[in-house]
C-alpha positions in Angstrom: -78.7 36.9 -36.2 -78.6 40.3 -37.8 -75.1 39.7 -39.0 -76.1 36.4 -40.7 -79.2 38.0 -42.3 -77.2 41.0 -43.6 -74.5 38.7 -45.0 -77.0 36.7 -47.1 -79.0 39.8 -48.1 -78.5 39.6 -51.8 -80.8 38.1 -54.4 -84.6 38.4 -54.4 -86.3 39.2 -51.1 -88.3 35.9 -51.0 -85.2 33.8 -51.2 -83.5 35.9 -48.5 -86.4 35.4 -46.1 -86.5 31.7 -46.9 -82.8 31.3 -46.2 -83.2 33.3 -43.0 -85.9 31.0 -41.8 -83.6 28.0 -42.5 -80.9 29.6 -40.4 -83.3 30.2 -37.5 -84.3 26.5 -37.7 -80.7 25.4 -37.7 -80.1 27.6 -34.6 -83.2 26.1 -33.0 -84.5 29.7 -32.4 -81.5 30.4 -30.2 -78.8 31.8 -32.4 -76.7 33.3 -29.6 -76.8 30.1 -27.5 -76.1 28.0 -30.6 -73.0 30.1 -31.5 -71.7 30.1 -27.9 -72.0 26.4 -27.5 -71.0 25.4 -31.0 -68.6 22.4 -31.4 -67.8 19.7 -34.0 -70.9 17.7 -33.0 -73.1 20.3 -34.6 -71.3 20.7 -38.0 -73.6 18.2 -39.6 -76.5 20.6 -39.1 -74.9 23.1 -41.4 -73.9 20.9 -44.4 -76.9 21.4 -46.6 -77.3 25.2 -46.1 -76.7 27.3 -49.1 -77.7 30.8 -50.2 -76.1 31.9 -53.5 -72.4 31.5 -52.8 -72.7 31.4 -49.0 -72.6 27.7 -48.2 -72.2 25.4 -45.2 -68.5 25.9 -45.0 -69.0 29.7 -44.8 -71.7 29.3 -42.2 -69.3 27.0 -40.1 -66.6 29.6 -40.4 -68.8 32.5 -39.3 -70.1 30.6 -36.3 -66.7 29.5 -35.2 -65.3 33.1 -35.5 -68.3 34.5 -33.6 -67.9 31.9 -30.9 -64.3 32.8 -30.5 -65.0 36.6 -30.5 -67.7 36.2 -27.9 -65.1 34.6 -25.6 -63.4 38.0 -25.5 -66.3 40.5 -26.2 -69.8 40.6 -24.9 -71.0 42.1 -28.2 -69.7 43.1 -31.6 -70.5 46.6 -30.5 -67.4 46.5 -28.3 -65.3 46.0 -31.4 -66.9 48.8 -33.4 -67.7 51.5 -30.9 -64.1 52.6 -30.0 -63.3 52.9 -33.7 -66.5 54.9 -34.4 -65.5 57.4 -31.7 -62.4 58.3 -33.7 -64.1 58.2 -37.2 -66.4 60.3 -39.3 -68.1 57.4 -41.0 -68.2 53.6 -41.1 -65.0 53.1 -43.1 -62.5 52.4 -40.3 -65.0 50.5 -38.1 -65.8 48.1 -40.9 -62.1 47.6 -41.6 -61.5 46.9 -37.9 -64.5 44.5 -37.8 -63.1 42.7 -40.9 -59.7 42.3 -39.4 -61.0 41.1 -36.1 -63.5 38.7 -37.7 -61.1 37.1 -40.1 -58.3 36.8 -37.5 -55.5 34.7 -38.8 -57.7 33.3 -41.6 -56.8 36.0 -44.1 -56.8 33.6 -47.1 -60.0 31.7 -46.4 -62.6 31.6 -49.1 -65.2 33.0 -46.6 -63.4 36.4 -46.6 -65.3 37.4 -49.7 -68.5 37.6 -47.5 -66.9 40.3 -45.3 -66.7 43.6 -47.3 -63.4 45.4 -47.6 -63.8 49.1 -48.2 -60.1 49.6 -48.6 -60.5 47.7 -51.9 -63.3 50.1 -52.9 -66.3 48.1 -51.7 -69.3 50.1 -50.8 -69.9 47.5 -48.0 -73.6 47.7 -48.5 -74.6 44.7 -46.3 -72.4 45.7 -43.4 -73.6 49.3 -43.6 -77.2 47.9 -43.5 -76.3 45.7 -40.5 -74.9 48.7 -38.7 -78.1 50.7 -39.5 -80.2 47.9 -38.0 -78.2 47.7 -34.8 -77.5 51.4 -34.2 -80.4 53.5 -35.7 -83.3 54.3 -33.5 -86.7 55.6 -34.6 -90.2 55.7 -33.3 -91.6 53.4 -36.0 -89.8 50.1 -35.2 -88.0 50.0 -38.5 -84.5 49.5 -37.1 -83.6 47.6 -33.9 -81.5 50.3 -32.3 -79.9 47.7 -29.9 -76.5 49.4 -29.7 -76.3 52.6 -27.7 -72.6 53.6 -27.9 -72.4 54.4 -31.6 -74.0 57.7 -32.8 -76.4 57.5 -35.7 -74.8 60.5 -37.2 -71.7 58.5 -38.1 -73.5 55.7 -39.9 -73.0 55.4 -43.7 -75.9 54.8 -46.1 -76.0 51.4 -47.8 -75.6 51.8 -51.6 -76.9 49.4 -54.1 -78.1 49.7 -57.7 -81.5 51.1 -56.6 -80.4 53.6 -54.0 -77.5 54.6 -56.1 -79.7 55.3 -59.1 -82.1 57.3 -57.0 -79.3 59.4 -55.5 -78.0 60.2 -58.9 -81.5 61.2 -60.1 -81.8 63.7 -57.3 -78.2 65.0 -57.6 -77.1 63.5 -54.3 -74.4 61.4 -56.1 -72.3 62.2 -59.1 -70.1 59.1 -59.3 -71.3 56.4 -61.6 -69.7 53.5 -59.6 -71.3 52.1 -56.5 -68.1 52.1 -54.5 -66.8 53.5 -51.2 -66.1 56.9 -52.8 -69.8 57.0 -53.6 -70.6 56.2 -50.0 -68.6 59.2 -48.8 -70.2 61.5 -51.4 -73.7 60.4 -50.5 -73.0 60.6 -46.8 -71.9 64.2 -47.1 -75.0 65.2 -49.0 -77.4 63.3 -46.7 -75.9 64.9 -43.6 -76.6 68.3 -45.0 -80.3 67.4 -44.8 -80.1 65.6 -41.5 -76.8 65.5 -39.6 -78.3 63.5 -36.8 -79.9 60.7 -38.7 -78.6 60.7 -42.3 -79.3 57.0 -43.1 -83.0 57.4 -42.6 -83.1 58.4 -46.3 -82.0 54.9 -47.2 -85.6 53.8 -47.3 -86.7 56.5 -49.7 -83.7 56.1 -51.9 -84.0 52.3 -52.2 -87.8 52.2 -52.5 -88.0 54.9 -55.2 -85.3 53.0 -57.1 -87.1 49.7 -56.9 -90.3 51.3 -58.2 -88.5 53.0 -61.1 -86.1 50.3 -62.3 -85.8 51.9 -65.8 -83.4 54.6 -64.6 -80.5 55.1 -66.9 -77.6 57.3 -65.8 
């Protein structure tokens, strides 16, 4: 469910929450069971779903791919964890996830909903998803369900708000919100907390939202 919510997490917060509730209704409050048992008889339940450019076709593709992946893996963590063990940040794990998730469907329209950092994408939503699944704290902010990926290797999600705040406080010099900016911000946040660098995402984003008139 976290992957679906992260995928549609653009636009205003109210519409994201509404679309998330629609997905939960479609999945009848059992997203994992729905995905595992999905077949052609259920496609009519997806037809009317739409959030921005993510539509019923994309939802169908995501569910089918997850269903097939779950036939081989118990969790998406099993795809990502081995790559994280050999990486310094989320770049290679996200690439591996994208390749695995798309499979042979490399030209399908739905591929635009899976970020590709090799093309410069900051992969904000996938980094946010990884933060939800991996990061642990004592405040219940993130889920921390996955245990085999170290928090120290997570990359901070960058959007216009967090990027602007990072520039204001000299944590980021690049003007573009791309993967090179992710690397630069990662390096600076790890100087402050090498164990849990992405905890600063909340402060960066929140400050940016409250001060939308930044101009850099």
